[in-house]
MARLO-531501 format. One record per residue (C-alpha): x, y, z; residue number from 1. Coordinates in nm, 3 decimals. Layout:
BEGIN
{tordren {X,Y,Z},NUM}
...
***
This chain:
BEGIN
{tordren {7.356,36.970,9.729},1}
{tordren {7.548,37.194,10.007},2}
{tordren {7.440,37.206,10.367},3}
{tordren {7.165,37.392,10.486},4}
{tordren {7.145,37.428,10.833},5}
{tordren {7.407,37.430,11.086},6}
{tordren {7.425,37.279,11.432},7}
{tordren {7.182,37.467,11.705},8}
{tordren {6.995,37.673,11.464},9}
{tordren {6.599,37.709,11.500},10}
{tordren {6.379,37.650,11.249},11}
{tordren {5.993,37.767,11.241},12}
{tordren {6.079,37.858,11.592},13}
{tordren {5.985,37.469,11.704},14}
{tordren {6.275,37.239,11.623},15}
{tordren {6.678,37.308,11.700},16}
{tordren {6.883,37.148,11.456},17}
{tordren {7.158,36.827,11.617},18}
{tordren {7.373,36.732,11.353},19}
{tordren {7.291,36.626,11.006},20}
{tordren {7.201,36.302,10.971},21}
{tordren {7.252,36.198,10.554},22}
{tordren {7.184,36.330,10.210},23}
{tordren {6.978,36.164,9.957},24}
{tordren {6.838,36.240,9.598},25}
{tordren {6.571,36.467,9.732},26}
{tordren {6.658,36.640,10.043},27}
{tordren {6.910,36.648,10.404},28}
{tordren {6.773,36.513,10.636},29}
{tordren {6.861,36.649,10.995},30}
{tordren {6.864,36.518,11.371},31}
{tordren {6.679,36.758,11.564},32}
{tordren {6.457,36.818,11.895},33}
{tordren {6.135,36.969,11.927},34}
{tordren {6.141,37.235,12.158},35}
{tordren {5.819,37.179,12.298},36}
{tordren {5.803,36.816,12.326},37}
{tordren {6.191,36.749,12.395},38}
{tordren {6.146,36.465,12.192},39}
{tordren {6.464,36.377,11.885},40}
{tordren {6.295,36.388,11.554},41}
{tordren {6.434,36.336,11.191},42}
{tordren {6.394,36.648,10.998},43}
{tordren {6.414,36.663,10.591},44}
{tordren {6.517,36.984,10.421},45}
{tordren {6.456,37.077,10.090},46}
{tordren {6.568,37.410,9.942},47}
{tordren {6.384,37.574,9.632},48}
{tordren {6.716,37.782,9.558},49}
{tordren {6.947,37.532,9.528},50}
{tordren {6.686,37.267,9.364},51}
{tordren {6.747,37.253,8.997},52}
{tordren {6.424,37.054,8.899},53}
{tordren {6.114,37.113,8.999},54}
{tordren {6.068,36.714,8.986},55}
{tordren {6.215,36.686,9.317},56}
{tordren {5.990,36.934,9.467},57}
{tordren {5.691,36.744,9.351},58}
{tordren {5.841,36.418,9.512},59}
{tordren {5.911,36.573,9.843},60}
{tordren {5.562,36.679,9.877},61}
{tordren {5.430,36.354,9.774},62}
{tordren {5.649,36.159,10.016},63}
{tordren {5.513,36.439,10.286},64}
{tordren {5.166,36.315,10.156},65}
{tordren {5.224,35.950,10.223},66}
{tordren {5.362,35.964,10.486},67}
{tordren {5.108,36.109,10.647},68}
{tordren {4.901,35.849,10.546},69}
{tordren {5.115,35.539,10.724},70}
{tordren {5.063,35.374,11.029},71}
{tordren {5.332,35.061,11.094},72}
{tordren {5.571,35.031,11.397},73}
{tordren {5.865,34.951,11.119},74}
{tordren {5.801,35.306,10.915},75}
{tordren {5.924,35.653,11.128},76}
{tordren {5.574,35.804,11.268},77}
{tordren {5.534,36.143,11.075},78}
{tordren {5.494,36.488,11.297},79}
{tordren {5.410,36.745,11.057},80}
{tordren {5.510,36.917,10.725},81}
{tordren {5.534,37.346,10.692},82}
{tordren {5.728,37.502,10.454},83}
{tordren {6.024,37.872,10.569},84}
{tordren {6.042,38.133,10.388},85}
{tordren {6.342,38.403,10.386},86}
{tordren {6.419,38.716,10.155},87}
{tordren {6.649,38.448,9.960},88}
{tordren {6.477,38.089,9.982},89}
{tordren {6.181,37.889,10.045},90}
{tordren {6.262,37.560,10.222},91}
{tordren {6.039,37.254,10.283},92}
{tordren {6.027,37.076,10.545},93}
{tordren {5.902,36.691,10.654},94}
{tordren {5.887,36.637,11.066},95}
{tordren {5.940,36.239,11.115},96}
{tordren {6.034,36.042,11.451},97}
{tordren {6.370,35.956,11.454},98}
{tordren {6.469,35.630,11.419},99}
{tordren {6.726,35.489,11.645},100}
{tordren {6.990,35.335,11.525},101}
{tordren {7.246,35.290,11.213},102}
{tordren {7.192,35.208,10.886},103}
{tordren {7.298,34.898,10.679},104}
{tordren {7.539,35.059,10.500},105}
{tordren {7.700,35.200,10.824},106}
{tordren {7.744,34.884,10.962},107}
{tordren {7.875,34.733,10.706},108}
{tordren {8.141,35.024,10.652},109}
{tordren {8.233,34.979,11.039},110}
{tordren {8.318,34.577,10.969},111}
{tordren {8.002,34.430,11.101},112}
{tordren {7.962,34.068,10.939},113}
{tordren {7.583,33.944,10.961},114}
{tordren {7.527,33.528,10.948},115}
{tordren {7.212,33.434,10.740},116}
{tordren {6.985,33.404,11.051},117}
{tordren {7.052,33.750,11.094},118}
{tordren {6.971,33.821,10.723},119}
{tordren {6.670,33.648,10.753},120}
{tordren {6.547,33.821,11.017},121}
{tordren {6.610,34.172,10.851},122}
{tordren {6.442,33.997,10.538},123}
{tordren {6.149,33.889,10.734},124}
{tordren {6.068,34.274,10.919},125}
{tordren {6.162,34.468,10.623},126}
{tordren {5.846,34.238,10.395},127}
{tordren {5.618,34.250,10.676},128}
{tordren {5.701,34.651,10.606},129}
{tordren {5.610,34.603,10.249},130}
{tordren {5.333,34.356,10.300},131}
{tordren {5.176,34.686,10.476},132}
{tordren {5.254,34.914,10.221},133}
{tordren {5.138,34.723,9.899},134}
{tordren {4.827,34.647,10.125},135}
{tordren {4.741,34.991,10.113},136}
{tordren {4.529,35.171,9.864},137}
{tordren {4.659,35.223,9.623},138}
{tordren {4.942,35.023,9.708},139}
{tordren {5.254,35.188,9.767},140}
{tordren {5.582,35.158,9.577},141}
{tordren {5.909,35.308,9.775},142}
{tordren {6.096,35.213,9.488},143}
{tordren {6.446,35.295,9.661},144}
{tordren {6.496,35.022,9.922},145}
{tordren {6.884,35.042,9.964},146}
{tordren {7.132,34.945,10.296},147}
{tordren {7.153,35.363,10.349},148}
{tordren {6.711,35.354,10.398},149}
{tordren {6.698,35.047,10.628},150}
{tordren {6.815,35.152,11.002},151}
{tordren {6.869,34.845,11.242},152}
{tordren {6.844,34.929,11.584},153}
{tordren {7.085,34.744,11.890},154}
{tordren {6.742,34.528,11.955},155}
{tordren {6.757,34.385,11.623},156}
{tordren {6.445,34.646,11.491},157}
{tordren {6.441,34.768,11.150},158}
{tordren {6.260,35.057,11.035},159}
{tordren {6.204,35.189,10.639},160}
{tordren {6.293,35.503,10.614},161}
{tordren {6.332,35.804,10.285},162}
{tordren {6.014,35.777,10.120},163}
{tordren {6.139,36.040,9.869},164}
{tordren {6.049,35.821,9.525},165}
{tordren {5.761,35.655,9.639},166}
{tordren {5.471,35.586,9.400},167}
{tordren {5.160,35.489,9.361},168}
{tordren {4.989,35.232,9.178},169}
{tordren {4.694,35.420,9.038},170}
{tordren {4.969,35.685,8.925},171}
{tordren {5.219,35.499,8.776},172}
{tordren {5.200,35.118,8.704},173}
{tordren {4.906,35.144,8.419},174}
{tordren {5.052,35.457,8.217},175}
{tordren {5.424,35.379,8.234},176}
{tordren {5.536,35.608,8.434},177}
{tordren {5.895,35.760,8.250},178}
{tordren {6.039,35.908,8.530},179}
{tordren {6.439,35.677,8.665},180}
{tordren {6.460,35.696,9.019},181}
{tordren {6.629,35.502,9.208},182}
{tordren {6.993,35.379,9.301},183}
{tordren {7.180,35.195,9.030},184}
{tordren {7.258,34.884,9.194},185}
{tordren {6.961,34.842,9.401},186}
{tordren {6.732,34.930,9.140},187}
{tordren {6.532,34.651,8.953},188}
{tordren {6.599,34.626,8.601},189}
{tordren {6.246,34.787,8.509},190}
{tordren {6.245,35.135,8.678},191}
{tordren {6.538,35.231,8.404},192}
{tordren {6.245,35.213,8.202},193}
{tordren {6.019,35.430,8.422},194}
{tordren {5.825,35.146,8.564},195}
{tordren {5.777,34.974,8.913},196}
{tordren {5.526,34.715,8.956},197}
{tordren {5.525,34.540,9.342},198}
{tordren {5.810,34.298,9.292},199}
{tordren {6.026,34.614,9.227},200}
{tordren {6.041,34.662,9.610},201}
{tordren {6.112,34.284,9.605},202}
{tordren {6.420,34.354,9.379},203}
{tordren {6.561,34.645,9.576},204}
{tordren {6.570,34.435,9.929},205}
{tordren {6.738,34.128,9.756},206}
{tordren {6.991,34.328,9.634},207}
{tordren {7.002,34.449,9.959},208}
{tordren {7.020,34.109,10.174},209}
{tordren {7.312,34.042,9.918},210}
{tordren {7.538,34.383,9.982},211}
{tordren {7.472,34.232,10.377},212}
{tordren {7.562,33.829,10.250},213}
{tordren {7.899,33.967,10.023},214}
{tordren {7.986,34.287,10.202},215}
{tordren {7.997,34.415,9.794},216}
{tordren {7.777,34.644,9.574},217}
{tordren {7.569,34.508,9.369},218}
{tordren {7.691,34.603,9.055},219}
{tordren {8.017,34.428,9.142},220}
{tordren {7.901,34.152,9.115},221}
{tordren {7.907,33.906,8.871},222}
{tordren {7.640,33.902,8.646},223}
{tordren {7.498,33.658,8.352},224}
{tordren {7.211,33.811,8.143},225}
{tordren {7.187,34.086,8.366},226}
{tordren {7.106,33.836,8.630},227}
{tordren {7.346,33.839,8.933},228}
{tordren {7.569,33.530,9.034},229}
{tordren {7.621,33.537,9.372},230}
{tordren {7.647,33.171,9.505},231}
{tordren {8.018,33.148,9.472},232}
{tordren {8.059,33.408,9.700},233}
{tordren {7.829,33.338,10.010},234}
{tordren {7.784,33.061,10.257},235}
{tordren {7.422,33.009,10.311},236}
{tordren {7.210,32.749,10.319},237}
{tordren {7.059,32.643,9.921},238}
{tordren {6.710,32.683,10.040},239}
{tordren {6.766,33.029,10.093},240}
{tordren {6.995,33.094,9.787},241}
{tordren {6.688,32.961,9.606},242}
{tordren {6.505,33.220,9.738},243}
{tordren {6.748,33.512,9.693},244}
{tordren {6.766,33.384,9.324},245}
{tordren {6.389,33.413,9.319},246}
{tordren {6.377,33.748,9.440},247}
{tordren {6.600,33.917,9.242},248}
{tordren {6.512,33.785,8.892},249}
{tordren {6.547,34.027,8.660},250}
{tordren {6.220,33.943,8.482},251}
{tordren {5.883,34.098,8.635},252}
{tordren {5.722,33.743,8.566},253}
{tordren {5.992,33.494,8.706},254}
{tordren {6.038,33.706,9.045},255}
{tordren {5.784,33.660,9.355},256}
{tordren {5.457,33.861,9.250},257}
{tordren {5.394,34.048,9.591},258}
{tordren {5.581,34.104,9.945},259}
{tordren {5.330,33.858,10.101},260}
{tordren {5.434,33.543,9.834},261}
{tordren {5.821,33.624,9.929},262}
{tordren {5.741,33.623,10.324},263}
{tordren {5.521,33.339,10.250},264}
{tordren {5.821,33.146,10.067},265}
{tordren {6.105,33.263,10.311},266}
{tordren {5.949,33.110,10.632},267}
{tordren {5.834,32.779,10.432},268}
{tordren {5.437,32.846,10.396},269}
{tordren {5.396,32.781,10.052},270}
{tordren {5.588,32.606,9.758},271}
{tordren {5.894,32.800,9.637},272}
{tordren {6.225,32.847,9.549},273}
{tordren {6.320,32.726,9.878},274}
{tordren {6.136,32.448,9.907},275}
{tordren {6.272,32.173,9.863},276}
{tordren {6.112,32.027,9.526},277}
{tordren {5.942,32.345,9.331},278}
{tordren {5.680,32.244,9.004},279}
{tordren {5.762,32.420,8.710},280}
{tordren {5.481,32.602,8.503},281}
{tordren {5.299,32.403,8.283},282}
{tordren {4.980,32.380,8.131},283}
{tordren {4.682,32.263,8.346},284}
{tordren {4.575,31.952,8.042},285}
{tordren {4.957,31.809,8.077},286}
{tordren {5.042,31.473,8.130},287}
{tordren {5.368,31.572,8.251},288}
{tordren {5.523,31.652,8.627},289}
{tordren {5.845,31.857,8.629},290}
{tordren {6.032,31.844,8.974},291}
{tordren {6.367,32.011,9.075},292}
{tordren {6.426,31.898,9.380},293}
{tordren {6.771,32.047,9.363},294}
{tordren {6.992,31.706,9.352},295}
{tordren {6.788,31.565,9.169},296}
{tordren {6.554,31.644,8.851},297}
{tordren {6.223,31.407,8.794},298}
{tordren {6.041,31.373,8.464},299}
{tordren {5.690,31.244,8.507},300}
{tordren {5.490,31.168,8.199},301}
{tordren {5.137,31.011,8.230},302}
{tordren {5.007,30.872,7.964},303}
{tordren {4.661,30.860,7.875},304}
{tordren {4.420,30.575,8.006},305}
{tordren {4.319,30.528,7.677},306}
{tordren {4.269,30.557,7.288},307}
{tordren {4.059,30.874,7.221},308}
{tordren {3.774,30.659,7.012},309}
{tordren {3.764,30.386,7.319},310}
{tordren {3.778,30.704,7.587},311}
{tordren {3.477,30.816,7.386},312}
{tordren {3.284,30.455,7.390},313}
{tordren {3.364,30.473,7.728},314}
{tordren {3.164,30.788,7.792},315}
{tordren {2.918,30.657,7.575},316}
{tordren {2.792,30.419,7.840},317}
{tordren {2.885,30.584,8.090},318}
{tordren {2.622,30.826,8.045},319}
{tordren {2.374,30.526,7.889},320}
{tordren {2.398,30.360,8.222},321}
{tordren {2.331,30.686,8.402},322}
{tordren {2.043,30.777,8.206},323}
{tordren {1.860,30.406,8.090},324}
{tordren {1.909,30.181,8.442},325}
{tordren {1.646,30.480,8.602},326}
{tordren {1.412,30.419,8.307},327}
{tordren {1.461,30.043,8.252},328}
{tordren {1.399,29.986,8.683},329}
{tordren {1.074,30.221,8.639},330}
{tordren {0.983,30.013,8.370},331}
{tordren {1.011,29.670,8.534},332}
{tordren {0.793,29.817,8.844},333}
{tordren {0.501,29.901,8.655},334}
{tordren {0.504,29.645,8.409},335}
{tordren {0.524,29.419,8.745},336}
{tordren {0.268,29.606,8.916},337}
{tordren {0.049,29.637,8.666},338}
{tordren {0.086,29.186,8.606},339}
{tordren {0.048,29.210,9.026},340}
{tordren {-0.288,29.408,9.000},341}
{tordren {-0.442,29.177,8.677},342}
{tordren {-0.365,28.827,8.871},343}
{tordren {-0.524,28.938,9.200},344}
{tordren {-0.806,29.055,9.015},345}
{tordren {-0.869,28.696,8.789},346}
{tordren {-1.118,28.419,8.840},347}
{tordren {-0.816,28.180,8.929},348}
{tordren {-0.647,28.441,9.166},349}
{tordren {-0.323,28.546,9.243},350}
{tordren {-0.184,28.232,9.403},351}
{tordren {-0.307,27.979,9.170},352}
{tordren {-0.064,28.086,8.892},353}
{tordren {0.169,27.808,8.842},354}
{tordren {0.620,27.853,8.852},355}
{tordren {0.544,27.823,8.460},356}
{tordren {0.275,28.127,8.400},357}
{tordren {0.536,28.368,8.558},358}
{tordren {0.830,28.242,8.389},359}
{tordren {0.603,28.305,8.078},360}
{tordren {0.536,28.637,8.163},361}
{tordren {0.896,28.739,8.109},362}
{tordren {0.866,28.696,7.716},363}
{tordren {0.627,29.015,7.719},364}
{tordren {0.817,29.233,7.529},365}
{tordren {0.876,29.515,7.743},366}
{tordren {0.958,29.300,8.047},367}
{tordren {1.193,29.138,7.867},368}
{tordren {1.370,29.455,7.700},369}
{tordren {1.359,29.608,8.040},370}
{tordren {1.559,29.326,8.248},371}
{tordren {1.775,29.291,7.957},372}
{tordren {1.867,29.677,7.936},373}
{tordren {1.976,29.664,8.327},374}
{tordren {2.193,29.326,8.253},375}
{tordren {2.402,29.478,7.969},376}
{tordren {2.439,29.816,8.056},377}
{tordren {2.521,29.674,8.420},378}
{tordren {2.758,29.431,8.277},379}
{tordren {2.970,29.693,8.072},380}
{tordren {2.946,29.993,8.321},381}
{tordren {3.166,29.676,8.539},382}
{tordren {3.389,29.629,8.256},383}
{tordren {3.469,29.983,8.224},384}
{tordren {3.542,30.041,8.586},385}
{tordren {3.777,29.734,8.548},386}
{tordren {4.019,29.801,8.295},387}
{tordren {4.038,30.146,8.414},388}
{tordren {4.132,29.982,8.738},389}
{tordren {4.387,29.726,8.545},390}
{tordren {4.584,30.046,8.363},391}
{tordren {4.604,30.211,8.686},392}
{tordren {4.761,29.911,8.821},393}
{tordren {5.008,29.877,8.509},394}
{tordren {5.096,30.266,8.467},395}
{tordren {5.209,30.156,8.864},396}
{tordren {5.424,29.877,8.823},397}
{tordren {5.546,29.918,8.407},398}
{tordren {5.599,30.318,8.412},399}
{tordren {5.914,30.461,8.552},400}
{tordren {6.005,30.827,8.595},401}
{tordren {6.379,30.929,8.482},402}
{tordren {6.524,31.069,8.763},403}
{tordren {6.877,31.252,8.645},404}
{tordren {7.114,31.437,8.861},405}
{tordren {7.085,31.768,8.667},406}
{tordren {7.522,31.838,8.692},407}
{tordren {7.519,31.544,8.494},408}
{tordren {7.318,31.659,8.186},409}
{tordren {7.501,31.786,7.906},410}
{tordren {7.263,31.867,7.650},411}
{tordren {6.865,31.824,7.646},412}
{tordren {6.684,31.875,7.272},413}
{tordren {6.435,31.746,7.011},414}
{tordren {6.562,31.450,6.798},415}
{tordren {6.373,31.384,6.470},416}
{tordren {6.253,31.009,6.382},417}
{tordren {6.106,30.847,6.104},418}
{tordren {5.832,30.544,6.150},419}
{tordren {5.768,30.336,5.898},420}
{tordren {5.423,30.162,5.986},421}
{tordren {5.323,30.481,6.094},422}
{tordren {5.481,30.656,5.714},423}
{tordren {5.549,30.992,5.936},424}
{tordren {5.853,31.165,6.100},425}
{tordren {5.780,31.289,6.453},426}
{tordren {6.018,31.453,6.704},427}
{tordren {6.128,31.298,7.086},428}
{tordren {6.294,31.432,7.385},429}
{tordren {6.663,31.382,7.435},430}
{tordren {6.857,31.409,7.700},431}
{tordren {7.211,31.335,7.656},432}
{tordren {7.414,31.260,8.029},433}
{tordren {7.785,31.170,8.067},434}
{tordren {7.701,30.734,8.075},435}
{tordren {7.370,30.743,7.859},436}
{tordren {7.132,30.918,7.641},437}
{tordren {6.738,30.930,7.751},438}
{tordren {6.470,30.930,7.440},439}
{tordren {6.146,30.979,7.558},440}
{tordren {5.801,31.164,7.474},441}
{tordren {5.760,31.052,7.167},442}
{tordren {5.362,31.107,7.157},443}
{tordren {5.365,31.423,7.339},444}
{tordren {5.219,31.684,7.147},445}
{tordren {5.496,31.896,6.985},446}
{tordren {5.382,32.236,7.176},447}
{tordren {5.451,32.004,7.547},448}
{tordren {5.822,31.835,7.359},449}
{tordren {5.925,32.233,7.310},450}
{tordren {5.790,32.298,7.646},451}
{tordren {5.951,32.054,7.835},452}
{tordren {6.342,32.072,7.664},453}
{tordren {6.290,32.449,7.692},454}
{tordren {6.237,32.403,8.092},455}
{tordren {6.554,32.136,8.123},456}
{tordren {6.766,32.385,7.941},457}
{tordren {6.653,32.697,8.176},458}
{tordren {6.719,32.460,8.465},459}
{tordren {7.090,32.397,8.321},460}
{tordren {7.162,32.754,8.263},461}
{tordren {7.079,32.830,8.648},462}
{tordren {7.296,32.603,8.717},463}
{tordren {7.620,32.768,8.496},464}
***
């Protein structure tokens, strides 16, 4: 797009052009002065004559509408939207607060090499802006986060600019819009399909941070299965590298779900890729605990406390005890009360009964059954809890977790074995390392064996 306006030209009798700030996919942005307030503004212009795509006009109008509803210190304040008609053309303009400073792209071009602390600080500020955008109703997705659209002031404060590619989740996320908008290298894979979700902006943020750390365009970095392999080209902490890996995951479901989650993880407020320990996904009913602690891999497989039949018997005892104990106590109480009333009304008198007379009452069927029920169920209940306690002690003493250095793992697979006593074949998990083999999980459900082997192989692929 050619330059629309020259310096010193007056627009709408209100704004005087100072110079050109930049040019994007939708419109050209100029630095201008508001003649009424004498304040500098950013004036974005779109010429109808020079525009061959009506989609750009739609995006320009959408940007103006979006900016008019935003109120965040990290987003330049919206001032005005208007159009100017001439005999040859119609131009649309958006006036905004001028964000002082330089774009990240300009700073890198000028030789700036930020360290990890500076990159983290920029990431936190941008995530706070994205948290605000995603909290709106509907949530707003920028779709074009890149170094050219992030302005850094001398005091370290950042601005997010150029909302020309913005969309809201009501119009496109559900219906799966078909317009591909963004910048190659910084676009999330789903944007090539015309799709955008909350985590789409996170991918753009992650690739922007990689540009700051590596001084290279994301498209120039090596990839494996669409995933950028950057660890060998940066000098950052393992925690921050893990966080970056998660934010630039090609698969939507593997990324942070939202900017709020990513910000909490970066600040260390929740378990995530930057936490020293991260729990792998598993079924809530699973007996497996799989923990990646960066240098070590921990696998804990807890056995069932009891076989299913014994567990069912204990459950029956537990329920019977809770139901029959109160009934037995009530029966004993009323039988005893009846005896006392009968004795007190007799001619012999209550205190004339001998010990033998009282012991004889124990042979009364109702009284005896009640006492016997209390004793039997109390004993069984105590035995049940004793067995549980012993099983817990045994699992602590004799069950040892497998502890492996991920770099030592050579192969993980399922292997078969024939069990003559059970007269059937089963599979188990096998981990081959440089020094020995680990075989485990024989009596796990087949689905859990396959899940565990898959997770371990995923862990290995990330290290390669």
